[in-house]
PDB file of the backbone (N, CA, C, O) and the ligand in Angstrom, with CONECT records:
HET     CU  A 101       1
ATOM      1  N   MET A   1      26.484  -6.196   9.511  1.00  0.00           N
ATOM      2  CA  MET A   1      25.431  -6.227  10.507  1.00  0.00           C
ATOM      3  C   MET A   1      25.632  -7.360  11.506  1.00  0.00           C
ATOM      4  O   MET A   1      25.543  -7.159  12.718  1.00  0.00           O
ATOM      5  N   CYS A   2      25.906  -8.564  10.978  1.00  0.00           N
ATOM      6  CA  CYS A   2      25.972  -9.711  11.870  1.00  0.00           C
ATOM      7  C   CYS A   2      27.389  -9.946  12.389  1.00  0.00           C
ATOM      8  O   CYS A   2      27.614 -10.861  13.182  1.00  0.00           O
ATOM      9  N   GLY A   3      28.359  -9.116  11.942  1.00  0.00           N
ATOM     10  CA  GLY A   3      29.705  -9.224  12.438  1.00  0.00           C
ATOM     11  C   GLY A   3      30.558 -10.249  11.730  1.00  0.00           C
ATOM     12  O   GLY A   3      31.731 -10.393  12.073  1.00  0.00           O
ATOM     13  N   SER A   4      30.042 -10.946  10.787  1.00  0.00           N
ATOM     14  CA  SER A   4      30.799 -11.962  10.068  1.00  0.00           C
ATOM     15  C   SER A   4      31.081 -11.506   8.639  1.00  0.00           C
ATOM     16  O   SER A   4      30.177 -11.056   7.936  1.00  0.00           O
ATOM     17  N   ASP A   5      32.355 -11.624   8.209  1.00  0.00           N
ATOM     18  CA  ASP A   5      32.697 -11.216   6.851  1.00  0.00           C
ATOM     19  C   ASP A   5      32.350 -12.303   5.852  1.00  0.00           C
ATOM     20  O   ASP A   5      32.025 -12.035   4.695  1.00  0.00           O
ATOM     21  N   THR A   6      32.426 -13.522   6.324  1.00  0.00           N
ATOM     22  CA  THR A   6      32.214 -14.627   5.402  1.00  0.00           C
ATOM     23  C   THR A   6      30.873 -15.316   5.658  1.00  0.00           C
ATOM     24  O   THR A   6      30.383 -15.389   6.785  1.00  0.00           O
ATOM     25  N   ALA A   7      30.332 -15.793   4.613  1.00  0.00           N
ATOM     26  CA  ALA A   7      29.090 -16.540   4.692  1.00  0.00           C
ATOM     27  C   ALA A   7      27.993 -15.778   5.434  1.00  0.00           C
ATOM     28  O   ALA A   7      27.173 -16.346   6.155  1.00  0.00           O
ATOM     29  N   CYS A   8      28.023 -14.479   5.221  1.00  0.00           N
ATOM     30  CA  CYS A   8      27.002 -13.672   5.881  1.00  0.00           C
ATOM     31  C   CYS A   8      25.660 -13.846   5.187  1.00  0.00           C
ATOM     32  O   CYS A   8      25.534 -13.658   3.977  1.00  0.00           O
ATOM     33  N   THR A   9      24.684 -14.202   5.965  1.00  0.00           N
ATOM     34  CA  THR A   9      23.363 -14.420   5.376  1.00  0.00           C
ATOM     35  C   THR A   9      22.386 -13.295   5.723  1.00  0.00           C
ATOM     36  O   THR A   9      21.221 -13.312   5.327  1.00  0.00           O
ATOM     37  N   CYS A  10      22.904 -12.315   6.479  1.00  0.00           N
ATOM     38  CA  CYS A  10      21.974 -11.270   6.884  1.00  0.00           C
ATOM     39  C   CYS A  10      21.902 -10.133   5.880  1.00  0.00           C
ATOM     40  O   CYS A  10      21.083  -9.225   6.024  1.00  0.00           O
ATOM     41  N   ALA A  11      22.767 -10.177   4.848  1.00  0.00           N
ATOM     42  CA  ALA A  11      22.733  -9.147   3.820  1.00  0.00           C
ATOM     43  C   ALA A  11      21.378  -9.185   3.124  1.00  0.00           C
ATOM     44  O   ALA A  11      20.692 -10.207   3.095  1.00  0.00           O
ATOM     45  N   SER A  12      21.027  -8.053   2.575  1.00  0.00           N
ATOM     46  CA  SER A  12      19.699  -7.971   1.950  1.00  0.00           C
ATOM     47  C   SER A  12      19.553  -9.018   0.855  1.00  0.00           C
ATOM     48  O   SER A  12      20.352  -9.089  -0.079  1.00  0.00           O
ATOM     49  N   SER A  13      18.533  -9.807   0.995  1.00  0.00           N
ATOM     50  CA  SER A  13      18.264 -10.818  -0.013  1.00  0.00           C
ATOM     51  C   SER A  13      17.420 -10.202  -1.109  1.00  0.00           C
ATOM     52  O   SER A  13      16.637  -9.287  -0.853  1.00  0.00           O
ATOM     53  N   PRO A  14      17.571 -10.691  -2.319  1.00  0.00           N
ATOM     54  CA  PRO A  14      16.813 -10.106  -3.429  1.00  0.00           C
ATOM     55  C   PRO A  14      15.305 -10.262  -3.232  1.00  0.00           C
ATOM     56  O   PRO A  14      14.825 -11.279  -2.732  1.00  0.00           O
ATOM     57  N   THR A  15      14.603  -9.263  -3.625  1.00  0.00           N
ATOM     58  CA  THR A  15      13.146  -9.319  -3.523  1.00  0.00           C
ATOM     59  C   THR A  15      12.592 -10.234  -4.605  1.00  0.00           C
ATOM     60  O   THR A  15      12.854 -10.067  -5.796  1.00  0.00           O
ATOM     61  N   THR A  16      11.831 -11.188  -4.149  1.00  0.00           N
ATOM     62  CA  THR A  16      11.268 -12.123  -5.125  1.00  0.00           C
ATOM     63  C   THR A  16       9.888 -11.665  -5.601  1.00  0.00           C
ATOM     64  O   THR A  16       9.354 -12.174  -6.587  1.00  0.00           O
ATOM     65  N   GLU A  17       9.327 -10.698  -4.883  1.00  0.00           N
ATOM     66  CA  GLU A  17       7.984 -10.259  -5.221  1.00  0.00           C
ATOM     67  C   GLU A  17       8.026  -9.244  -6.372  1.00  0.00           C
ATOM     68  O   GLU A  17       8.641  -8.187  -6.229  1.00  0.00           O
ATOM     69  N   PRO A  18       7.409  -9.533  -7.463  1.00  0.00           N
ATOM     70  CA  PRO A  18       7.429  -8.600  -8.588  1.00  0.00           C
ATOM     71  C   PRO A  18       6.528  -7.401  -8.336  1.00  0.00           C
ATOM     72  O   PRO A  18       5.525  -7.498  -7.630  1.00  0.00           O
ATOM     73  N   ALA A  19       6.903  -6.263  -8.928  1.00  0.00           N
ATOM     74  CA  ALA A  19       6.092  -5.060  -8.763  1.00  0.00           C
ATOM     75  C   ALA A  19       4.756  -5.225  -9.484  1.00  0.00           C
ATOM     76  O   ALA A  19       3.722  -4.719  -9.048  1.00  0.00           O
ATOM     77  N   THR A  20       4.813  -5.935 -10.576  1.00  0.00           N
ATOM     78  CA  THR A  20       3.568  -6.181 -11.302  1.00  0.00           C
ATOM     79  C   THR A  20       3.346  -7.678 -11.399  1.00  0.00           C
ATOM     80  O   THR A  20       4.291  -8.445 -11.585  1.00  0.00           O
ATOM     81  N   SER A  21       2.121  -8.082 -11.275  1.00  0.00           N
ATOM     82  CA  SER A  21       1.766  -9.481 -11.389  1.00  0.00           C
ATOM     83  C   SER A  21       0.663  -9.587 -12.435  1.00  0.00           C
ATOM     84  O   SER A  21       0.087  -8.572 -12.828  1.00  0.00           O
ATOM     85  N   PRO A  22       0.365 -10.777 -12.882  1.00  0.00           N
ATOM     86  CA  PRO A  22      -0.667 -10.930 -13.923  1.00  0.00           C
ATOM     87  C   PRO A  22      -2.003 -10.311 -13.534  1.00  0.00           C
ATOM     88  O   PRO A  22      -2.757  -9.855 -14.394  1.00  0.00           O
ATOM     89  N   ASP A  23      -2.292 -10.299 -12.248  1.00  0.00           N
ATOM     90  CA  ASP A  23      -3.586  -9.755 -11.850  1.00  0.00           C
ATOM     91  C   ASP A  23      -3.540  -8.289 -11.480  1.00  0.00           C
ATOM     92  O   ASP A  23      -4.496  -7.776 -10.897  1.00  0.00           O
ATOM     93  N   GLY A  24      -2.459  -7.598 -11.800  1.00  0.00           N
ATOM     94  CA  GLY A  24      -2.479  -6.165 -11.601  1.00  0.00           C
ATOM     95  C   GLY A  24      -1.223  -5.586 -11.012  1.00  0.00           C
ATOM     96  O   GLY A  24      -0.264  -6.304 -10.729  1.00  0.00           O
ATOM     97  N   THR A  25      -1.232  -4.294 -10.828  1.00  0.00           N
ATOM     98  CA  THR A  25      -0.128  -3.567 -10.248  1.00  0.00           C
ATOM     99  C   THR A  25      -0.399  -3.372  -8.776  1.00  0.00           C
ATOM    100  O   THR A  25      -1.481  -2.933  -8.384  1.00  0.00           O
ATOM    101  N   ARG A  26       0.587  -3.701  -7.960  1.00  0.00           N
ATOM    102  CA  ARG A  26       0.415  -3.553  -6.524  1.00  0.00           C
ATOM    103  C   ARG A  26       1.201  -2.332  -6.043  1.00  0.00           C
ATOM    104  O   ARG A  26       2.407  -2.235  -6.272  1.00  0.00           O
ATOM    105  N   THR A  27       0.528  -1.423  -5.390  1.00  0.00           N
ATOM    106  CA  THR A  27       1.181  -0.227  -4.886  1.00  0.00           C
ATOM    107  C   THR A  27       0.863  -0.069  -3.410  1.00  0.00           C
ATOM    108  O   THR A  27      -0.287  -0.211  -2.992  1.00  0.00           O
ATOM    109  N   VAL A  28       1.893   0.226  -2.622  1.00  0.00           N
ATOM    110  CA  VAL A  28       1.680   0.422  -1.194  1.00  0.00           C
ATOM    111  C   VAL A  28       1.718   1.920  -0.888  1.00  0.00           C
ATOM    112  O   VAL A  28       2.680   2.615  -1.215  1.00  0.00           O
ATOM    113  N   TYR A  29       0.674   2.385  -0.268  1.00  0.00           N
ATOM    114  CA  TYR A  29       0.591   3.791   0.130  1.00  0.00           C
ATOM    115  C   TYR A  29       0.652   3.874   1.641  1.00  0.00           C
ATOM    116  O   TYR A  29       0.303   2.930   2.351  1.00  0.00           O
ATOM    117  N   GLN A  30       1.104   5.027   2.120  1.00  0.00           N
ATOM    118  CA  GLN A  30       1.163   5.272   3.559  1.00  0.00           C
ATOM    119  C   GLN A  30       0.087   6.297   3.874  1.00  0.00           C
ATOM    120  O   GLN A  30       0.064   7.385   3.300  1.00  0.00           O
ATOM    121  N   ILE A  31      -0.796   5.944   4.782  1.00  0.00           N
ATOM    122  CA  ILE A  31      -1.896   6.841   5.107  1.00  0.00           C
ATOM    123  C   ILE A  31      -1.882   7.177   6.589  1.00  0.00           C
ATOM    124  O   ILE A  31      -1.773   6.293   7.438  1.00  0.00           O
ATOM    125  N   ALA A  32      -1.995   8.467   6.891  1.00  0.00           N
ATOM    126  CA  ALA A  32      -1.961   8.930   8.273  1.00  0.00           C
ATOM    127  C   ALA A  32      -3.370   9.153   8.804  1.00  0.00           C
ATOM    128  O   ALA A  32      -4.257   9.602   8.078  1.00  0.00           O
ATOM    129  N   GLY A  33      -3.562   8.837  10.069  1.00  0.00           N
ATOM    130  CA  GLY A  33      -4.815   9.164  10.737  1.00  0.00           C
ATOM    131  C   GLY A  33      -5.731   7.993  11.024  1.00  0.00           C
ATOM    132  O   GLY A  33      -6.734   8.146  11.722  1.00  0.00           O
ATOM    133  N   MET A  34      -5.399   6.819  10.493  1.00  0.00           N
ATOM    134  CA  MET A  34      -6.269   5.662  10.728  1.00  0.00           C
ATOM    135  C   MET A  34      -5.987   5.076  12.106  1.00  0.00           C
ATOM    136  O   MET A  34      -4.831   4.889  12.485  1.00  0.00           O
ATOM    137  N   THR A  35      -7.049   4.787  12.852  1.00  0.00           N
ATOM    138  CA  THR A  35      -6.845   4.253  14.199  1.00  0.00           C
ATOM    139  C   THR A  35      -7.583   2.954  14.463  1.00  0.00           C
ATOM    140  O   THR A  35      -7.285   2.270  15.442  1.00  0.00           O
ATOM    141  N   CYS A  36      -8.534   2.598  13.621  1.00  0.00           N
ATOM    142  CA  CYS A  36      -9.296   1.384  13.898  1.00  0.00           C
ATOM    143  C   CYS A  36      -9.834   0.768  12.618  1.00  0.00           C
ATOM    144  O   CYS A  36      -9.612   1.282  11.522  1.00  0.00           O
ATOM    145  N   GLY A  37     -10.536  -0.326  12.774  1.00  0.00           N
ATOM    146  CA  GLY A  37     -11.092  -1.023  11.620  1.00  0.00           C
ATOM    147  C   GLY A  37     -12.086  -0.181  10.848  1.00  0.00           C
ATOM    148  O   GLY A  37     -12.243  -0.341   9.637  1.00  0.00           O
ATOM    149  N   GLY A  38     -12.760   0.724  11.560  1.00  0.00           N
ATOM    150  CA  GLY A  38     -13.711   1.604  10.884  1.00  0.00           C
ATOM    151  C   GLY A  38     -13.002   2.527   9.919  1.00  0.00           C
ATOM    152  O   GLY A  38     -13.473   2.767   8.807  1.00  0.00           O
ATOM    153  N   CYS A  39     -11.860   3.045  10.355  1.00  0.00           N
ATOM    154  CA  CYS A  39     -11.044   3.901   9.499  1.00  0.00           C
ATOM    155  C   CYS A  39     -10.611   3.120   8.265  1.00  0.00           C
ATOM    156  O   CYS A  39     -10.713   3.596   7.135  1.00  0.00           O
ATOM    157  N   ALA A  40     -10.132   1.923   8.511  1.00  0.00           N
ATOM    158  CA  ALA A  40      -9.658   1.071   7.422  1.00  0.00           C
ATOM    159  C   ALA A  40     -10.772   0.842   6.404  1.00  0.00           C
ATOM    160  O   ALA A  40     -10.549   0.869   5.194  1.00  0.00           O
ATOM    161  N   GLY A  41     -11.979   0.616   6.928  1.00  0.00           N
ATOM    162  CA  GLY A  41     -13.117   0.369   6.046  1.00  0.00           C
ATOM    163  C   GLY A  41     -13.438   1.567   5.172  1.00  0.00           C
ATOM    164  O   GLY A  41     -13.745   1.425   3.989  1.00  0.00           O
ATOM    165  N   ARG A  42     -13.366   2.741   5.763  1.00  0.00           N
ATOM    166  CA  ARG A  42     -13.676   3.956   4.998  1.00  0.00           C
ATOM    167  C   ARG A  42     -12.657   4.180   3.892  1.00  0.00           C
ATOM    168  O   ARG A  42     -13.011   4.465   2.748  1.00  0.00           O
ATOM    169  N   VAL A  43     -11.382   4.046   4.256  1.00  0.00           N
ATOM    170  CA  VAL A  43     -10.321   4.228   3.268  1.00  0.00           C
ATOM    171  C   VAL A  43     -10.461   3.181   2.162  1.00  0.00           C
ATOM    172  O   VAL A  43     -10.349   3.477   0.972  1.00  0.00           O
ATOM    173  N   SER A  44     -10.709   1.954   2.599  1.00  0.00           N
ATOM    174  CA  SER A  44     -10.834   0.854   1.650  1.00  0.00           C
ATOM    175  C   SER A  44     -11.972   1.108   0.664  1.00  0.00           C
ATOM    176  O   SER A  44     -11.816   0.895  -0.538  1.00  0.00           O
ATOM    177  N   ARG A  45     -13.109   1.562   1.173  1.00  0.00           N
ATOM    178  CA  ARG A  45     -14.269   1.818   0.299  1.00  0.00           C
ATOM    179  C   ARG A  45     -13.966   2.898  -0.719  1.00  0.00           C
ATOM    180  O   ARG A  45     -14.277   2.752  -1.901  1.00  0.00           O
ATOM    181  N   GLN A  46     -13.355   3.995  -0.257  1.00  0.00           N
ATOM    182  CA  GLN A  46     -13.046   5.096  -1.174  1.00  0.00           C
ATOM    183  C   GLN A  46     -12.082   4.648  -2.267  1.00  0.00           C
ATOM    184  O   GLN A  46     -12.261   4.971  -3.441  1.00  0.00           O
ATOM    185  N   LEU A  47     -11.063   3.905  -1.865  1.00  0.00           N
ATOM    186  CA  LEU A  47     -10.059   3.483  -2.840  1.00  0.00           C
ATOM    187  C   LEU A  47     -10.618   2.450  -3.807  1.00  0.00           C
ATOM    188  O   LEU A  47     -10.257   2.429  -4.984  1.00  0.00           O
ATOM    189  N   THR A  48     -11.496   1.598  -3.305  1.00  0.00           N
ATOM    190  CA  THR A  48     -12.096   0.577  -4.163  1.00  0.00           C
ATOM    191  C   THR A  48     -12.931   1.221  -5.264  1.00  0.00           C
ATOM    192  O   THR A  48     -13.098   0.652  -6.343  1.00  0.00           O
ATOM    193  N   ASP A  49     -13.454   2.417  -4.980  1.00  0.00           N
ATOM    194  CA  ASP A  49     -14.274   3.124  -5.962  1.00  0.00           C
ATOM    195  C   ASP A  49     -13.463   3.706  -7.114  1.00  0.00           C
ATOM    196  O   ASP A  49     -14.025   4.067  -8.149  1.00  0.00           O
ATOM    197  N   LEU A  50     -12.158   3.800  -6.942  1.00  0.00           N
ATOM    198  CA  LEU A  50     -11.333   4.353  -8.014  1.00  0.00           C
ATOM    199  C   LEU A  50     -11.331   3.411  -9.216  1.00  0.00           C
ATOM    200  O   LEU A  50     -11.315   2.190  -9.054  1.00  0.00           O
ATOM    201  N   PRO A  51     -11.347   3.979 -10.415  1.00  0.00           N
ATOM    202  CA  PRO A  51     -11.333   3.141 -11.608  1.00  0.00           C
ATOM    203  C   PRO A  51     -10.064   2.286 -11.694  1.00  0.00           C
ATOM    204  O   PRO A  51      -8.954   2.782 -11.500  1.00  0.00           O
ATOM    205  N   GLY A  52     -10.246   1.010 -11.984  1.00  0.00           N
ATOM    206  CA  GLY A  52      -9.106   0.124 -12.167  1.00  0.00           C
ATOM    207  C   GLY A  52      -8.675  -0.600 -10.908  1.00  0.00           C
ATOM    208  O   GLY A  52      -7.862  -1.521 -10.978  1.00  0.00           O
ATOM    209  N   VAL A  53      -9.201  -0.204  -9.753  1.00  0.00           N
ATOM    210  CA  VAL A  53      -8.803  -0.837  -8.504  1.00  0.00           C
ATOM    211  C   VAL A  53      -9.513  -2.171  -8.337  1.00  0.00           C
ATOM    212  O   VAL A  53     -10.735  -2.263  -8.459  1.00  0.00           O
ATOM    213  N   ARG A  54      -8.739  -3.185  -8.061  1.00  0.00           N
ATOM    214  CA  ARG A  54      -9.303  -4.531  -7.919  1.00  0.00           C
ATOM    215  C   ARG A  54      -9.324  -5.004  -6.479  1.00  0.00           C
ATOM    216  O   ARG A  54     -10.193  -5.774  -6.073  1.00  0.00           O
ATOM    217  N   ASP A  55      -8.349  -4.529  -5.711  1.00  0.00           N
ATOM    218  CA  ASP A  55      -8.281  -4.996  -4.330  1.00  0.00           C
ATOM    219  C   ASP A  55      -7.583  -3.954  -3.456  1.00  0.00           C
ATOM    220  O   ASP A  55      -6.614  -3.319  -3.873  1.00  0.00           O
ATOM    221  N   VAL A  56      -8.091  -3.794  -2.250  1.00  0.00           N
ATOM    222  CA  VAL A  56      -7.477  -2.866  -1.305  1.00  0.00           C
ATOM    223  C   VAL A  56      -7.281  -3.600   0.005  1.00  0.00           C
ATOM    224  O   VAL A  56      -8.209  -4.210   0.535  1.00  0.00           O
ATOM    225  N   SER A  57      -6.052  -3.536   0.527  1.00  0.00           N
ATOM    226  CA  SER A  57      -5.770  -4.183   1.795  1.00  0.00           C
ATOM    227  C   SER A  57      -5.149  -3.158   2.745  1.00  0.00           C
ATOM    228  O   SER A  57      -4.124  -2.553   2.432  1.00  0.00           O
ATOM    229  N   VAL A  58      -5.776  -2.970   3.904  1.00  0.00           N
ATOM    230  CA  VAL A  58      -5.359  -1.930   4.842  1.00  0.00           C
ATOM    231  C   VAL A  58      -4.753  -2.532   6.094  1.00  0.00           C
ATOM    232  O   VAL A  58      -5.332  -3.430   6.705  1.00  0.00           O
ATOM    233  N   ASP A  59      -3.585  -2.034   6.474  1.00  0.00           N
ATOM    234  CA  ASP A  59      -2.987  -2.416   7.750  1.00  0.00           C
ATOM    235  C   ASP A  59      -3.031  -1.186   8.645  1.00  0.00           C
ATOM    236  O   ASP A  59      -2.199  -0.286   8.529  1.00  0.00           O
ATOM    237  N   VAL A  60      -4.011  -1.160   9.537  1.00  0.00           N
ATOM    238  CA  VAL A  60      -4.218   0.022  10.381  1.00  0.00           C
ATOM    239  C   VAL A  60      -3.001   0.330  11.240  1.00  0.00           C
ATOM    240  O   VAL A  60      -2.621   1.492  11.384  1.00  0.00           O
ATOM    241  N   ALA A  61      -2.393  -0.690  11.804  1.00  0.00           N
ATOM    242  CA  ALA A  61      -1.271  -0.500  12.723  1.00  0.00           C
ATOM    243  C   ALA A  61      -0.124   0.284  12.095  1.00  0.00           C
ATOM    244  O   ALA A  61       0.446   1.176  12.724  1.00  0.00           O
ATOM    245  N   SER A  62       0.208  -0.051  10.856  1.00  0.00           N
ATOM    246  CA  SER A  62       1.339   0.612  10.211  1.00  0.00           C
ATOM    247  C   SER A  62       0.898   1.747   9.297  1.00  0.00           C
ATOM    248  O   SER A  62       1.720   2.557   8.870  1.00  0.00           O
ATOM    249  N   GLY A  63      -0.387   1.808   8.997  1.00  0.00           N
ATOM    250  CA  GLY A  63      -0.875   2.842   8.092  1.00  0.00           C
ATOM    251  C   GLY A  63      -0.617   2.510   6.631  1.00  0.00           C
ATOM    252  O   GLY A  63      -0.825   3.344   5.750  1.00  0.00           O
ATOM    253  N   ALA A  64      -0.166   1.295   6.382  1.00  0.00           N
ATOM    254  CA  ALA A  64       0.134   0.884   5.019  1.00  0.00           C
ATOM    255  C   ALA A  64      -1.124   0.366   4.329  1.00  0.00           C
ATOM    256  O   ALA A  64      -1.861  -0.458   4.872  1.00  0.00           O
ATOM    257  N   VAL A  65      -1.345   0.866   3.131  1.00  0.00           N
ATOM    258  CA  VAL A  65      -2.497   0.424   2.357  1.00  0.00           C
ATOM    259  C   VAL A  65      -1.989  -0.118   1.033  1.00  0.00           C
ATOM    260  O   VAL A  65      -1.346   0.596   0.263  1.00  0.00           O
ATOM    261  N   THR A  66      -2.284  -1.387   0.775  1.00  0.00           N
ATOM    262  CA  THR A  66      -1.848  -2.003  -0.460  1.00  0.00           C
ATOM    263  C   THR A  66      -3.006  -2.017  -1.445  1.00  0.00           C
ATOM    264  O   THR A  66      -4.067  -2.582  -1.178  1.00  0.00           O
ATOM    265  N   VAL A  67      -2.778  -1.385  -2.584  1.00  0.00           N
ATOM    266  CA  VAL A  67      -3.830  -1.294  -3.593  1.00  0.00           C
ATOM    267  C   VAL A  67      -3.411  -2.093  -4.820  1.00  0.00           C
ATOM    268  O   VAL A  67      -2.338  -1.870  -5.381  1.00  0.00           O
ATOM    269  N   THR A  68      -4.258  -3.015  -5.227  1.00  0.00           N
ATOM    270  CA  THR A  68      -4.018  -3.759  -6.455  1.00  0.00           C
ATOM    271  C   THR A  68      -4.929  -3.194  -7.531  1.00  0.00           C
ATOM    272  O   THR A  68      -6.146  -3.126  -7.362  1.00  0.00           O
ATOM    273  N   SER A  69      -4.324  -2.792  -8.639  1.00  0.00           N
ATOM    274  CA  SER A  69      -5.112  -2.171  -9.701  1.00  0.00           C
ATOM    275  C   SER A  69      -4.664  -2.701 -11.055  1.00  0.00           C
ATOM    276  O   SER A  69      -3.562  -3.229 -11.205  1.00  0.00           O
ATOM    277  N   THR A  70      -5.549  -2.548 -12.039  1.00  0.00           N
ATOM    278  CA  THR A  70      -5.240  -3.055 -13.373  1.00  0.00           C
ATOM    279  C   THR A  70      -4.154  -2.228 -14.039  1.00  0.00           C
ATOM    280  O   THR A  70      -3.436  -2.726 -14.905  1.00  0.00           O
ATOM    281  N   GLU A  71      -4.030  -0.967 -13.639  1.00  0.00           N
ATOM    282  CA  GLU A  71      -2.935  -0.154 -14.134  1.00  0.00           C
ATOM    283  C   GLU A  71      -2.478   0.758 -13.014  1.00  0.00           C
ATOM    284  O   GLU A  71      -3.155   0.889 -11.995  1.00  0.00           O
ATOM    285  N   ARG A  72      -1.341   1.381 -13.201  1.00  0.00           N
ATOM    286  CA  ARG A  72      -0.813   2.227 -12.149  1.00  0.00           C
ATOM    287  C   ARG A  72      -1.743   3.410 -11.922  1.00  0.00           C
ATOM    288  O   ARG A  72      -2.197   4.056 -12.866  1.00  0.00           O
ATOM    289  N   LEU A  73      -2.017   3.678 -10.643  1.00  0.00           N
ATOM    290  CA  LEU A  73      -2.957   4.738 -10.303  1.00  0.00           C
ATOM    291  C   LEU A  73      -2.284   6.100 -10.257  1.00  0.00           C
ATOM    292  O   LEU A  73      -1.089   6.228  -9.991  1.00  0.00           O
ATOM    293  N   ASP A  74      -3.088   7.098 -10.522  1.00  0.00           N
ATOM    294  CA  ASP A  74      -2.631   8.469 -10.430  1.00  0.00           C
ATOM    295  C   ASP A  74      -2.555   8.846  -8.945  1.00  0.00           C
ATOM    296  O   ASP A  74      -3.538   8.711  -8.217  1.00  0.00           O
ATOM    297  N   ASP A  75      -1.398   9.313  -8.506  1.00  0.00           N
ATOM    298  CA  ASP A  75      -1.209   9.642  -7.089  1.00  0.00           C
ATOM    299  C   ASP A  75      -2.224  10.664  -6.590  1.00  0.00           C
ATOM    300  O   ASP A  75      -2.695  10.590  -5.455  1.00  0.00           O
ATOM    301  N   ASP A  76      -2.553  11.620  -7.461  1.00  0.00           N
ATOM    302  CA  ASP A  76      -3.500  12.661  -7.053  1.00  0.00           C
ATOM    303  C   ASP A  76      -4.893  12.079  -6.838  1.00  0.00           C
ATOM    304  O   ASP A  76      -5.616  12.506  -5.938  1.00  0.00           O
ATOM    305  N   SER A  77      -5.270  11.100  -7.669  1.00  0.00           N
ATOM    306  CA  SER A  77      -6.573  10.461  -7.503  1.00  0.00           C
ATOM    307  C   SER A  77      -6.620   9.694  -6.188  1.00  0.00           C
ATOM    308  O   SER A  77      -7.618   9.721  -5.468  1.00  0.00           O
ATOM    309  N   VAL A  78      -5.515   9.008  -5.889  1.00  0.00           N
ATOM    310  CA  VAL A  78      -5.439   8.250  -4.641  1.00  0.00           C
ATOM    311  C   VAL A  78      -5.508   9.209  -3.455  1.00  0.00           C
ATOM    312  O   VAL A  78      -6.229   8.961  -2.488  1.00  0.00           O
ATOM    313  N   ALA A  79      -4.753  10.304  -3.536  1.00  0.00           N
ATOM    314  CA  ALA A  79      -4.743  11.295  -2.457  1.00  0.00           C
ATOM    315  C   ALA A  79      -6.134  11.875  -2.250  1.00  0.00           C
ATOM    316  O   ALA A  79      -6.564  12.078  -1.115  1.00  0.00           O
ATOM    317  N   ALA A  80      -6.838  12.141  -3.348  1.00  0.00           N
ATOM    318  CA  ALA A  80      -8.185  12.715  -3.261  1.00  0.00           C
ATOM    319  C   ALA A  80      -9.151  11.732  -2.604  1.00  0.00           C
ATOM    320  O   ALA A  80     -10.000  12.124  -1.804  1.00  0.00           O
ATOM    321  N   ALA A  81      -9.013  10.457  -2.949  1.00  0.00           N
ATOM    322  CA  ALA A  81      -9.884   9.436  -2.372  1.00  0.00           C
ATOM    323  C   ALA A  81      -9.623   9.297  -0.874  1.00  0.00           C
ATOM    324  O   ALA A  81     -10.549   9.151  -0.076  1.00  0.00           O
ATOM    325  N   VAL A  82      -8.349   9.344  -0.514  1.00  0.00           N
ATOM    326  CA  VAL A  82      -7.988   9.228   0.903  1.00  0.00           C
ATOM    327  C   VAL A  82      -8.519  10.438   1.672  1.00  0.00           C
ATOM    328  O   VAL A  82      -9.036  10.300   2.781  1.00  0.00           O
ATOM    329  N   THR A  83      -8.389  11.609   1.080  1.00  0.00           N
ATOM    330  CA  THR A  83      -8.885  12.831   1.707  1.00  0.00           C
ATOM    331  C   THR A  83     -10.405  12.761   1.857  1.00  0.00           C
ATOM    332  O   THR A  83     -10.957  13.184   2.873  1.00  0.00           O
ATOM    333  N   ALA A  84     -11.070  12.224   0.839  1.00  0.00           N
ATOM    334  CA  ALA A  84     -12.531  12.101   0.876  1.00  0.00           C
ATOM    335  C   ALA A  84     -12.967  11.195   2.023  1.00  0.00           C
ATOM    336  O   ALA A  84     -14.042  11.373   2.598  1.00  0.00           O
ATOM    337  N   ALA A  85     -12.119  10.221   2.347  1.00  0.00           N
ATOM    338  CA  ALA A  85     -12.434   9.307   3.446  1.00  0.00           C
ATOM    339  C   ALA A  85     -12.160   9.960   4.794  1.00  0.00           C
ATOM    340  O   ALA A  85     -12.610   9.475   5.832  1.00  0.00           O
ATOM    341  N   GLY A  86     -11.413  11.073   4.770  1.00  0.00           N
ATOM    342  CA  GLY A  86     -11.135  11.799   6.007  1.00  0.00           C
ATOM    343  C   GLY A  86      -9.731  11.584   6.545  1.00  0.00           C
ATOM    344  O   GLY A  86      -9.452  11.881   7.706  1.00  0.00           O
ATOM    345  N   TYR A  87      -8.845  11.065   5.698  1.00  0.00           N
ATOM    346  CA  TYR A  87      -7.474  10.788   6.137  1.00  0.00           C
ATOM    347  C   TYR A  87      -6.498  11.438   5.197  1.00  0.00           C
ATOM    348  O   TYR A  87      -6.887  12.157   4.277  1.00  0.00           O
ATOM    349  N   GLN A  88      -5.221  11.184   5.430  1.00  0.00           N
ATOM    350  CA  GLN A  88      -4.208  11.873   4.645  1.00  0.00           C
ATOM    351  C   GLN A  88      -3.189  10.913   4.049  1.00  0.00           C
ATOM    352  O   GLN A  88      -2.636  10.057   4.740  1.00  0.00           O
ATOM    353  N   LEU A  89      -2.958  11.071   2.771  1.00  0.00           N
ATOM    354  CA  LEU A  89      -1.943  10.269   2.097  1.00  0.00           C
ATOM    355  C   LEU A  89      -0.579  10.862   2.386  1.00  0.00           C
ATOM    356  O   LEU A  89      -0.349  12.051   2.162  1.00  0.00           O
ATOM    357  N   VAL A  90       0.321  10.036   2.882  1.00  0.00           N
ATOM    358  CA  VAL A  90       1.673  10.486   3.177  1.00  0.00           C
ATOM    359  C   VAL A  90       2.533  10.239   1.956  1.00  0.00           C
ATOM    360  O   VAL A  90       2.596   9.113   1.463  1.00  0.00           O
ATOM    361  N   ARG A  91       3.202  11.275   1.456  1.00  0.00           N
ATOM    362  CA  ARG A  91       4.085  11.071   0.320  1.00  0.00           C
ATOM    363  C   ARG A  91       5.244  12.014   0.314  1.00  0.00           C
ATOM    364  O   ARG A  91       6.079  11.961  -0.588  1.00  0.00           O
TER     365      ARG A  91
HETATM  366 CU    CU A 101     -11.334   4.555  13.201  1.00  0.00          CU2+
END
């Protein structure tokens, strides 16, 4: 990528962020249709209602929704919650 064979630092560096942390499992979902903070709020509320969910963080610009839960969530449950909010889970 950077044109240098030696001492290249642009190669992919190892991910230091663990998939699971002591406070739960973090999963990033891609959701289509969100355009503003109101959308984010609706999605966030629906997902927060799912059993085991501890935290929901929505990035409207990219459509990425990070869900922290005590255990791994069922994709269908997440999709249903997103649909209930009026949006679509991309998978
Ligand atoms: Cu909106």
